[in-house]
C-alpha positions in Angstrom: -32.1 -0.3 3.8 -30.5 1.8 6.5 -28.5 0.1 9.2 -29.3 0.3 12.9 -27.3 3.2 14.5 -28.4 2.5 18.1 -29.7 -0.7 19.7 -31.2 -0.2 23.1 -32.2 -3.4 25.1 -34.0 -3.7 28.4 -32.9 -0.3 29.7 -33.9 0.4 33.3 -33.6 3.4 35.5 -34.7 4.1 39.1 -34.6 7.2 41.2 -34.9 5.8 44.8 -37.9 3.5 44.8 -39.4 5.1 41.6 -39.0 3.1 38.4 -38.5 5.8 35.7 -37.7 3.5 32.8 -38.9 -0.1 32.8 -36.9 -2.4 30.4 -37.0 0.0 27.4 -36.0 -1.6 24.1 -35.9 0.0 20.6 -33.6 0.7 17.7 -32.7 3.9 15.8 -31.7 3.7 12.2 -28.8 5.4 10.5 -29.9 8.9 9.4 -33.3 8.6 11.0 -35.3 11.4 12.7 -36.9 9.6 15.6 -39.2 11.6 17.9 -39.9 10.5 21.5 -43.4 11.7 22.3 -45.0 11.7 25.7 -46.3 13.7 28.6 -44.2 15.3 31.3 -42.8 12.7 33.7 -43.0 9.7 31.4 -39.1 9.3 31.2 -38.3 11.0 28.0 -35.5 13.2 29.2 -34.1 10.5 31.5 -33.8 8.2 28.5 -31.9 10.9 26.5 -29.5 11.4 29.4 -28.8 7.7 29.5 -28.1 7.6 25.8 -25.7 10.6 26.2 -24.0 9.0 29.3 -25.1 11.7 31.7 -26.9 9.1 33.8 -26.1 5.4 34.3 -28.8 2.7 34.0 -29.5 0.0 36.6 -29.8 -2.5 33.8 -29.9 -3.0 30.1 -27.5 -2.1 27.3 -26.9 0.6 24.7 -25.0 -0.3 21.5 -23.9 2.2 18.9 -22.5 1.1 15.5 -22.2 -2.4 17.0 -20.1 -1.2 20.1 -21.4 -1.5 23.6 -21.3 2.1 25.0 -23.5 1.4 28.1 -20.7 2.6 30.4 -18.7 4.7 28.0 -17.9 8.3 29.0 -20.1 11.0 27.3 -17.1 12.5 25.5 -16.4 9.1 23.8 -19.9 8.4 22.5 -19.9 10.9 19.5 -23.3 12.2 20.5 -24.2 15.8 20.9 -27.1 17.1 23.0 -29.0 20.4 22.6 -30.6 21.2 25.9 -34.0 22.8 26.6 -32.4 26.0 28.0 -29.7 26.2 25.3 -26.9 26.3 27.9 -25.0 29.1 26.1 -22.1 31.0 27.6 -23.7 34.5 28.3 -20.3 36.2 28.3 -19.3 34.9 24.9 -20.4 36.0 21.4 -22.0 33.7 19.0 -18.6 33.0 17.5 -17.1 32.5 20.9 -19.7 29.9 21.9 -19.2 27.8 18.8 -15.5 28.3 18.7 -15.2 27.1 22.4 -16.7 23.7 21.5 -14.1 23.3 18.7 -11.2 24.4 20.9 -12.2 21.7 23.5 -11.5 19.1 20.8 -7.9 20.3 20.6 -8.1 21.8 17.1 -5.7 24.5 15.9 -7.0 27.9 16.8 -7.1 29.2 13.2 -8.8 26.0 12.0 -11.3 26.2 14.9 -12.2 29.8 13.9 -12.7 29.0 10.2 -14.9 26.0 11.1 -16.9 28.0 13.6 -17.5 30.8 11.1 -18.6 28.2 8.5 -21.0 26.5 10.9 -22.5 29.8 12.0 -23.1 30.7 8.3 -24.8 27.3 7.8 -27.3 28.0 10.5 -28.0 31.5 9.2 -26.4 33.7 11.9 -23.5 35.4 10.1 -24.9 38.8 10.8 -25.2 38.0 14.5 -21.7 36.4 14.8 -20.4 39.0 17.3 -23.5 39.4 19.4 -24.0 38.0 22.9 -26.8 35.4 23.5 -28.9 38.0 25.5 -29.3 40.1 22.4 -30.6 37.2 20.3 -34.1 36.0 19.9 -35.1 32.5 21.2 -34.9 31.0 17.8 -31.5 32.5 17.1 -30.2 31.2 20.5 -31.5 27.8 19.5 -29.5 27.9 16.3 -26.3 28.9 18.2 -26.9 25.9 20.4 -27.3 23.6 17.4 -24.2 25.0 15.7 -22.1 24.6 18.9 -23.3 20.9 19.1 -22.6 20.3 15.4 -19.1 21.7 16.0 -18.3 18.5 17.9 -19.1 16.4 14.8 -21.6 14.1 16.5 -23.2 11.4 14.4 -26.1 11.3 16.7 -27.8 14.5 17.7 -30.1 14.6 20.8 -32.6 17.4 21.2 -34.5 17.8 24.5 -37.7 19.8 23.9 -35.7 22.5 22.0 -38.7 24.6 21.0 -40.8 24.5 24.2 -40.0 28.1 25.1 -40.4 29.6 21.6 -43.3 31.4 20.0 -45.4 29.6 17.4 -43.9 31.4 14.4 -40.4 30.7 15.5 -41.2 27.0 16.1 -42.7 26.6 12.7 -39.6 28.1 11.0 -37.2 26.0 13.1 -38.9 22.8 12.2 -37.8 23.0 8.6 -34.4 24.4 9.6 -33.7 21.4 11.8 -34.6 19.0 9.1 -32.4 20.9 6.6 -29.5 20.8 9.0 -30.1 17.0 9.4 -30.0 16.5 5.6 -26.9 18.6 5.2 -24.9 17.0 8.0 -26.3 13.5 7.7 -27.0 13.2 11.4 -29.2 10.7 13.1 -31.6 12.7 15.3 -33.5 11.8 18.5 -35.9 14.5 19.3 -38.0 14.9 22.5 -41.3 16.6 22.6 -44.7 16.5 24.3 -46.3 18.2 21.2 -48.1 15.8 19.0 -48.3 18.2 16.0 -44.5 18.8 16.2 -43.8 15.1 16.3 -46.0 14.4 13.2 -44.5 17.3 11.2 -40.9 16.3 11.7 -40.4 12.6 12.3 -39.6 9.5 10.3 -40.9 7.5 13.2 -42.5 8.4 16.5 -41.9 6.5 19.8 -44.9 7.1 22.1 -44.0 6.8 25.8 -46.2 6.4 28.9 -45.0 6.1 32.5 -41.5 4.7 31.7 -42.5 2.3 28.9 -43.0 2.4 25.2 -46.7 2.2 24.0 -45.9 2.2 20.3 -43.1 3.1 17.9 -44.0 3.5 14.2 -44.3 6.0 11.3 -46.8 8.9 11.7 -49.1 7.3 9.2 -49.2 3.9 10.9 -49.8 5.6 14.3 -52.8 7.3 12.9 -54.1 4.2 11.0 -53.2 1.5 13.6 -52.9 2.9 17.1 -51.6 0.2 19.5 -54.0 0.8 22.3 -56.4 3.3 23.9 -53.6 5.4 25.3 -52.1 6.1 21.9 -55.5 6.7 20.5 -56.3 9.2 23.2 -52.9 10.9 23.7 -51.9 11.1 20.0 -54.9 10.9 17.7 -57.5 12.6 19.9 -55.2 15.5 20.7 -54.2 15.9 17.0 -57.9 15.9 16.0 -58.6 18.6 18.7 -55.9 20.8 17.2 -57.3 20.3 13.7 -60.8 21.1 14.8 -59.6 24.2 16.6 -57.8 25.4 13.5 -60.9 24.8 11.3 -63.1 26.8 13.7 -60.5 29.7 13.7 -60.4 29.7 9.9 -64.2 29.8 9.7 -64.3 32.7 12.2 -61.7 34.7 10.2 -63.4 34.0 6.9 
């Protein structure tokens, strides 16, 4: 059985008088694909920023591989984050973006270049290696962002709504690519989305959030069969069913 990679206990975060996270506790297993699913404003992104070390909690602890990293600097956590807006350097090529991340680790220039070229090939962008981000599609930019993050050799990969700005076809293609990348690199992935279908298609487990707390964390099958409360039943199952019904109606109209 896989060991716990992360153990989060009683994590709290406030912005002014507003409680954004209220004593959040959960674990993430080694090599797991855990999706945090919830509506806008429920605390998903804040939680990810706390795990990364970009925000500090008012209370609670974060342990990774048995080490307390609650107050550790982001650069020492061996986590990589792919942001919603990709955060690519517009003046650099695909190669330059990935290579930059490697150079920041102090690697030899020749080794950094070879590693960057290999990572770019792994995410399927060899033909675009000398192009600037503005000339790439949204899906290609997303792959550059993932390659640049993987260049830092993180053992936990955090993705904050990485497909929210992409068209449907690109999102469907990237789902399988992200899972393939996970399998190849052996990364533990924590993935944020508000899209129920996306969560069910990609996840080993899904953590359903509501207003700064966890409503349920379980496998997709168990969420469907045993929803913890009316919120999970409405937000997850009802919305999935609406999408299924819509697809069935569309298929019948096209037939």
